[in-house]
C-alpha positions in Angstrom: -105.0 -87.3 48.4 -107.3 -84.4 46.7 -106.9 -82.5 49.9 -103.3 -83.0 50.0 -102.9 -82.0 46.3 -105.6 -78.8 46.9 -103.1 -77.8 50.4 -99.8 -77.7 48.1 -101.5 -75.8 45.4 -102.8 -73.4 47.7 -99.5 -73.2 49.7 -97.4 -72.3 46.1 -100.3 -69.9 45.2 -99.8 -68.1 48.2 -95.9 -67.9 47.9 -96.5 -67.2 44.2 -98.7 -64.0 45.6 -96.0 -63.1 48.1 -92.9 -63.1 45.5 -95.1 -61.5 42.8 -95.8 -58.5 45.4 -92.1 -56.5 44.7 -93.2 -56.6 41.2 -96.5 -54.1 41.4 -94.3 -51.7 43.0 -92.7 -48.2 41.2 -89.7 -46.8 40.5 -89.0 -42.7 41.8 -85.6 -42.6 40.1 -84.8 -46.2 38.6 -81.4 -47.4 38.8 -79.8 -48.8 36.0 -79.2 -52.5 37.2 -81.7 -54.0 39.4 -83.2 -57.5 39.5 -86.2 -59.3 41.7 -85.4 -62.7 42.1 -87.1 -65.1 45.1 -88.8 -62.3 46.5 -85.6 -59.8 46.9 -84.7 -56.9 45.3 -81.3 -56.4 44.3 -79.9 -53.1 42.8 -76.6 -51.5 42.2 -77.3 -48.5 43.9 -76.6 -44.8 41.5 -73.3 -43.3 42.2 -73.6 -39.9 44.3 -77.2 -40.4 45.1 -78.9 -39.5 48.1 -82.0 -37.6 49.8 -81.2 -34.4 51.9 -82.9 -30.8 52.6 -80.7 -27.8 53.8 -79.5 -28.3 57.0 -76.0 -28.5 58.0 -75.1 -28.8 54.3 -76.8 -26.2 52.5 -78.1 -28.7 50.0 -80.8 -30.4 48.5 -80.9 -33.8 46.5 -83.9 -35.9 45.7 -82.4 -38.2 43.3 -81.6 -41.7 45.2 -83.2 -44.8 43.7 -86.4 -45.5 46.0 -89.0 -48.5 45.2 -91.9 -48.0 46.6 -96.0 -48.7 46.8 -98.5 -46.1 48.4 -100.5 -47.0 51.6 -102.9 -45.9 53.8 -103.9 -45.9 57.7 -101.6 -47.5 60.1 -99.2 -50.0 59.4 -95.8 -52.1 59.8 -93.4 -52.6 57.3 -90.0 -54.6 58.0 -87.0 -55.7 55.7 -83.8 -57.6 55.9 -81.2 -55.4 54.5 -77.7 -56.7 53.3 -75.2 -54.7 51.4 -72.1 -54.6 49.9 -71.1 -51.0 51.9 -67.9 -49.1 50.2 -67.7 -45.7 50.6 -68.4 -42.8 53.3 -72.3 -42.7 53.7 -73.3 -45.8 51.5 -76.7 -46.4 52.8 -80.0 -48.5 52.2 -83.6 -49.2 53.9 -87.0 -48.3 54.7 -87.9 -45.2 53.4 -91.6 -43.4 54.4 -92.3 -40.3 52.2 -95.4 -37.7 51.6 -93.4 -36.0 48.9 -89.8 -33.9 48.6 -90.2 -32.0 51.8 -91.5 -34.5 53.9 -89.6 -38.2 54.5 -88.3 -40.6 56.7 -85.3 -42.7 55.6 -83.7 -45.4 58.2 -81.6 -48.4 57.9 -77.9 -48.7 57.3 -75.6 -46.3 56.7 -71.8 -47.0 56.6 -69.4 -44.2 57.9 -65.7 -44.1 58.1 -65.6 -47.7 58.5 -68.6 -48.1 60.9 -72.0 -50.0 60.8 -74.6 -47.5 61.9 -78.5 -47.5 62.4 -79.0 -44.7 61.1 -82.7 -42.3 60.6 -82.8 -38.8 58.5 -86.4 -37.3 59.8 -87.2 -34.5 57.1 -90.3 -31.6 57.6 -89.0 -28.7 55.5 -85.3 -29.4 56.7 -83.6 -32.7 57.6 -81.9 -34.0 60.5 -79.9 -36.8 61.0 -79.6 -39.7 64.4 -77.0 -42.7 64.4 -76.7 -45.4 66.6 -73.2 -47.1 66.0 -73.1 -50.7 66.2 -69.3 -52.3 67.9 -69.3 -55.0 65.0 -70.2 -55.1 61.1 -73.4 -58.2 60.8 -73.7 -59.8 57.7 -77.2 -58.1 57.6 -79.9 -56.4 59.8 -83.4 -56.0 59.8 -85.2 -53.0 60.2 -89.0 -52.1 61.0 -91.4 -49.3 61.5 -94.7 -48.8 63.1 -96.7 -46.3 61.8 -99.2 -45.4 64.6 -101.4 -42.0 64.9 -99.3 -39.0 64.3 -95.7 -40.6 64.6 -93.3 -43.9 63.8 -91.6 -45.9 65.9 -88.2 -47.1 64.4 -86.8 -50.2 65.2 -83.8 -52.7 64.4 -83.2 -56.5 65.0 -80.2 -58.8 64.1 -82.6 -61.9 64.1 -85.8 -60.7 63.2 -87.0 -62.0 67.1 -85.2 -59.5 69.3 -86.2 -55.8 68.1 -84.6 -52.5 69.6 -86.3 -49.1 69.1 -83.9 -46.5 67.8 -86.5 -43.7 67.4 -90.0 -42.1 67.6 -90.9 -39.7 64.8 -93.7 -37.5 63.8 -95.4 -38.0 60.2 -98.7 -36.6 59.6 -101.7 -38.8 60.3 -104.8 -40.0 57.9 -102.6 -39.2 55.1 -101.6 -41.6 52.2 -97.9 -41.9 52.0 -95.4 -44.0 50.0 -93.5 -47.0 51.7 -90.8 -49.0 50.2 -86.9 -49.8 49.5 -84.3 -46.9 49.4 -80.4 -46.9 48.9 -78.1 -44.2 48.4 -73.9 -43.4 47.7 -73.6 -40.0 48.2 -69.9 -39.8 48.2 -69.3 -43.2 46.0 -69.7 -45.0 43.0 -72.6 -47.1 44.1 -72.6 -50.8 45.6 -75.0 -53.6 45.7 -77.9 -53.5 47.9 -80.3 -56.6 48.8 -83.7 -56.2 50.3 -85.4 -59.6 51.3 -88.7 -60.3 53.0 -90.3 -56.8 52.3 -93.0 -56.8 54.1 -96.0 -54.1 55.1 -99.0 -55.3 57.7 -102.0 -53.2 58.0 -102.8 -52.3 61.6 -106.2 -51.5 62.5 -106.9 -48.0 63.3 -106.3 -47.3 67.2 -108.4 -44.1 67.4 -111.5 -46.3 66.2 -110.2 -49.3 68.3 -110.2 -47.1 70.9 -113.8 -45.6 70.0 -115.3 -48.9 69.7 -113.9 -50.2 73.4 -116.1 -47.2 75.1 -119.3 -47.8 73.0 -119.6 -51.2 73.4 
């Protein structure tokens, strides 16, 4: 009986720690309305906000909500996204950021009624790539894997089968901010829900290869 009680107490403790992980993060451009509940972050996205630098449009903006923590080394991050998208370019997803000139944001972008898996890679200037889905799913999972000097980007509709959409450069051996981003460049904001956000440390690949060759 004592063992059972201890196991239940340990499980509850672990769940509590998991639920508290979001509360240890911090805001860049905090939105007016947001809450954390049941290991989920729900925000009302700031109207007329975005992340973009220079290319094609000729302007720079850096004012959308971003809830993050700092990580070093190699890692895997993923999150479940659900959004009440309304206006053109409404978007939400993961962002990996070194500074205002170097970041990757990836997730969902709603354009002209179409649901796009979208990635913007910014190194001094921004680029944009999209993959349009035939149907609008109720939610989507986004996963990023940082290995060496690159980030691999995936999406999934069931958190089981992941499809790779991009491999983008990112400086290695440098700490980065990793977290949850949403923007509404043309709109008045929307409700964005992030569930089960998790960052998992990965052993350094170069070190693993060195150990393999020096056993």
